[in-house]
C-alpha positions as CSV (number, residue, x, y, z in Angstrom):
1,M,-25.8,10.7,-15.2
2,A,-27.2,12.5,-12.0
3,G,-27.9,9.0,-10.5
4,S,-24.2,7.8,-10.7
5,L,-22.9,11.3,-9.8
6,N,-24.6,11.6,-6.7
7,T,-24.9,7.8,-5.6
8,T,-21.5,6.3,-6.8
9,M,-23.6,3.5,-8.4
10,R,-22.1,1.5,-11.3
11,G,-24.1,1.2,-14.5
12,C,-24.7,-2.4,-14.0
13,E,-26.3,-1.5,-10.6
14,L,-28.5,1.2,-12.1
15,R,-29.7,-1.0,-14.8
16,A,-30.7,-3.8,-12.1
17,L,-32.3,-1.3,-10.0
18,S,-36.3,-2.0,-9.7
19,W,-39.0,0.0,-7.9
20,R,-39.0,-2.4,-5.1
21,Y,-35.7,-1.3,-3.8
22,V,-36.6,2.5,-3.9
23,D,-37.7,3.7,-0.7
24,F,-39.7,6.8,-1.1
25,L,-40.2,7.5,2.8
26,E,-36.7,7.4,3.6
27,R,-35.3,8.5,0.3
28,T,-33.1,5.6,-0.2
29,V,-32.2,3.0,-2.9
30,T,-30.8,-0.5,-1.9
31,V,-28.1,-2.1,-4.1
32,R,-29.1,-5.9,-4.5
33,R,-27.1,-7.0,-7.5
34,S,-23.8,-5.6,-7.9
35,K,-20.3,-7.0,-9.2
36,T,-19.3,-8.1,-5.6
37,E,-20.9,-9.0,-2.3
38,A,-19.6,-5.8,-0.8
39,G,-21.5,-3.9,-3.5
40,K,-24.7,-4.8,-1.6
41,R,-25.5,-1.5,0.2
42,L,-28.1,1.0,1.2
43,I,-27.5,4.6,-0.3
44,P,-29.2,7.7,1.0
45,L,-30.2,9.9,-1.9
46,N,-29.5,13.7,-2.0
47,P,-31.7,16.1,-3.8
48,D,-30.3,16.0,-7.0
49,A,-30.4,11.9,-6.9
50,W,-33.8,12.3,-5.6
51,D,-34.9,14.7,-8.3
52,A,-33.6,12.2,-10.8
53,I,-35.6,9.0,-9.3
54,L,-38.8,11.4,-9.4
55,E,-38.4,12.0,-13.1
56,L,-37.8,8.3,-13.8
57,R,-40.9,7.5,-12.1
58,E,-42.9,10.1,-14.1
59,R,-41.1,8.9,-17.2
60,S,-42.3,5.0,-16.4
61,K,-45.8,6.4,-15.5
62,R,-46.1,8.0,-19.0
63,L,-44.8,4.8,-20.7
64,F,-46.7,2.2,-18.7
65,G,-49.4,4.1,-16.7
66,D,-49.9,5.0,-13.1
67,S,-49.8,1.6,-11.6
68,L,-46.0,0.9,-11.2
69,Q,-45.3,-2.6,-10.0
70,P,-42.4,-3.5,-7.7
71,D,-40.6,-5.7,-10.1
72,W,-40.4,-3.4,-12.9
73,Y,-36.8,-1.8,-13.7
74,L,-36.3,1.8,-13.6
75,F,-34.4,1.6,-16.9
76,P,-36.8,-0.8,-18.8
77,H,-35.7,-3.0,-22.0
78,A,-36.1,-1.4,-25.4
79,E,-36.8,2.0,-24.1
80,G,-37.2,4.4,-26.9
81,F,-38.5,1.6,-29.3
82,S,-42.2,1.0,-29.9
83,R,-42.8,-1.8,-27.3
84,P,-40.4,-1.2,-24.2
85,D,-40.7,-3.8,-21.5
86,P,-40.4,-2.8,-17.9
87,T,-40.3,-6.5,-16.6
88,Q,-36.6,-6.7,-18.0
89,S,-33.9,-4.4,-17.6
90,M,-32.0,-2.5,-20.3
91,R,-29.4,-4.6,-22.2
92,R,-25.7,-3.8,-21.8
93,G,-25.5,-2.9,-25.4
94,G,-28.5,-0.7,-25.2
95,W,-26.9,1.4,-22.1
96,R,-23.7,1.8,-23.9
97,T,-25.4,3.3,-27.1
98,A,-27.5,5.4,-24.9
99,W,-24.5,6.7,-23.2
100,R,-22.3,7.3,-26.1
101,N,-25.3,9.5,-27.7
102,I,-25.7,11.5,-24.4
103,S,-22.2,12.2,-23.8
104,R,-21.9,13.3,-27.6
105,E,-24.6,15.4,-27.2
106,A,-23.1,17.1,-24.2
107,G,-19.6,17.7,-26.0
108,L,-18.2,14.9,-23.7
109,K,-17.0,12.5,-26.3
110,G,-14.8,9.7,-24.8
111,L,-16.1,10.0,-21.3
112,R,-16.9,6.7,-20.0
113,F,-20.0,6.2,-17.7
114,H,-17.7,4.7,-15.2
115,D,-15.9,8.1,-14.7
116,L,-18.7,9.4,-13.0
117,R,-18.5,6.9,-10.3
118,H,-14.6,7.7,-10.0
119,H,-15.6,11.5,-10.1
120,A,-18.1,11.0,-7.1
121,I,-15.8,9.0,-5.0
122,T,-12.9,11.6,-5.5
123,E,-15.5,14.4,-4.3
124,L,-16.3,12.2,-1.2
125,A,-12.5,11.7,-0.6
126,E,-11.7,15.6,-1.0
127,S,-14.7,16.4,1.6
128,D,-13.7,16.6,5.2
129,D,-16.8,14.4,6.3
130,A,-16.0,11.2,4.5
131,S,-13.6,8.5,6.0
132,D,-12.5,5.7,4.2
133,Q,-15.2,3.6,6.0
134,T,-17.8,5.9,4.8
135,I,-16.7,5.9,1.2
136,R,-16.9,2.1,1.3
137,S,-20.2,2.2,2.7
138,I,-21.5,4.5,0.1
139,A,-19.6,3.1,-2.8
140,G,-19.5,-0.4,-2.1
141,H,-16.1,-2.4,-3.1
142,V,-13.3,-0.1,-3.3
143,S,-9.9,-1.7,-3.8
144,E,-7.2,-1.1,-1.5
145,K,-5.1,0.3,-4.5
146,M,-8.0,2.6,-5.3
147,L,-8.7,3.6,-1.8
148,G,-5.1,4.5,-1.4
149,H,-5.5,6.6,-4.5
150,Y,-8.4,8.4,-3.3
151,S,-6.7,8.8,0.3
152,H,-3.9,10.4,-1.5
153,I,-6.5,12.7,-3.2
154,R,-7.6,13.8,0.1
155,L,-3.9,14.5,1.4
156,E,-3.4,16.7,-1.6
157,A,-6.7,18.6,-1.0
158,K,-5.4,19.1,2.6
159,R,-2.1,20.2,1.5
160,R,-3.6,22.9,-1.0
161,A,-5.4,24.4,1.8
162,L,-2.4,24.5,3.9
163,D,-0.3,25.8,1.2
164,A,-2.7,28.6,0.5
165,L,-2.7,29.5,4.4
166,S,1.2,29.5,4.1
167,G,1.1,31.7,1.3
168,R,-0.9,34.3,3.4
169,S,1.4,33.8,6.3
170,T,4.5,34.3,4.0
171,E,2.9,37.8,2.8
172,V,2.6,38.7,6.4
173,V,5.9,37.8,7.5
174,S,7.2,39.8,4.3
175,E,5.4,43.0,4.9
176,R,6.4,42.7,8.7
177,D,10.1,42.5,7.7
178,A,9.9,45.3,5.1
179,G,7.9,48.0,7.1
180,G,8.5,46.9,10.7
181,S,4.9,45.8,11.2
182,Y,2.6,42.6,10.5
183,G,0.4,44.4,8.1
184,T,-2.8,42.8,9.3
185,K,-6.3,44.3,8.5
186,D,-7.4,44.6,12.2
187,V,-4.8,46.7,13.8
188,T,-5.0,47.5,17.3
189,N,-4.0,51.2,18.2
190,P,-2.4,52.0,15.0
191,D,-1.1,55.5,16.1
192,S,0.6,54.1,19.2
193,K,4.4,54.1,19.3
194,P,6.3,51.1,20.8
195,N,8.3,53.3,23.4
196,S,5.8,55.6,24.3
197,N,3.5,53.6,26.2
198,P,4.1,50.3,28.3
199,Q,2.7,47.0,26.9
200,V,-0.3,45.1,28.8
201,F,-0.2,41.5,29.1
202,E,-3.3,39.7,30.2
203,K,-2.7,36.4,31.8
204,S,-5.3,33.7,32.6
205,G,-5.0,30.2,34.0
206,G,-5.0,28.3,37.2
207,A,-5.3,29.1,40.9
208,D,-2.8,31.7,40.8
209,G,-4.1,33.4,37.5
210,V,-1.2,32.3,35.3
211,R,-1.4,29.7,32.8
212,T,2.2,29.7,31.6
213,R,4.5,31.5,34.0
214,D,7.8,30.9,32.5
215,L,6.5,31.9,29.2
216,L,4.8,35.1,30.3
217,D,8.2,35.9,32.5
218,A,10.3,35.4,29.3
219,I,8.1,37.9,27.3
220,E,7.9,40.3,30.3
221,A,11.9,40.4,30.4
222,R,12.3,40.8,26.6
223,S,9.7,43.5,26.6
224,Q,11.6,45.5,29.4
225,L,14.8,45.1,27.4
226,R,13.0,46.6,24.4
227,Y,10.5,48.9,25.1
228,G,10.9,49.8,29.0
229,P,8.7,48.7,32.0
230,T,5.7,46.3,31.5
231,V,2.4,46.5,33.2
232,V,1.0,43.1,33.8
233,R,-2.6,42.9,34.7
234,R,-4.2,39.5,35.8
235,V,-7.6,38.4,34.9
236,P,-9.7,35.7,36.5
237,Y,-9.6,32.2,34.8
238,L,-12.7,31.6,32.6
């Protein structure tokens, strides 16, 4: 389970994986047998996937001795029986039976192994670091239809984040409209009254120290109409 959740590998790719294609120095696996040509790829292993590889190595050593051969499979044929064979990979039927037993014991009856791959790609799509190209380089072949689906997931994740921001902004505006202030946590001069002291604007910008003269002039004019004279203090451009 950890292998697919942390690498996006299909069940057939895991079954076909031999120790030859596990790089213990670089902590990567190379997928050489896949459903499509695009499925052949190099996958870096995160800590969870690396722990799973080490656990599989220890299990193989218990079954077959310390001298693991490069062509032996990580998931050997007839594992769990009296004579497992590491020179052959686990059969498809045995893989399905093992997965049904695992998912049933975990209370996940009905969960397909392939769902783990979809979940992993969805997590990548929702992250800020994985572009469509990165997803394809990790997951191998992803159809345009599925890539569009994952892109939609990414968009929805961004939308939820912005909706949450909008919700906070709405609360701030409501507080401002109701009580005459913005209601922020960090309040500058909470005891000051608008009409008692002139406001101070700091201006920074180009050669004359002003970045947006028209905008600041407009603010100054509006402030004078509302509160009286405005003192403008210039600071050097940083």
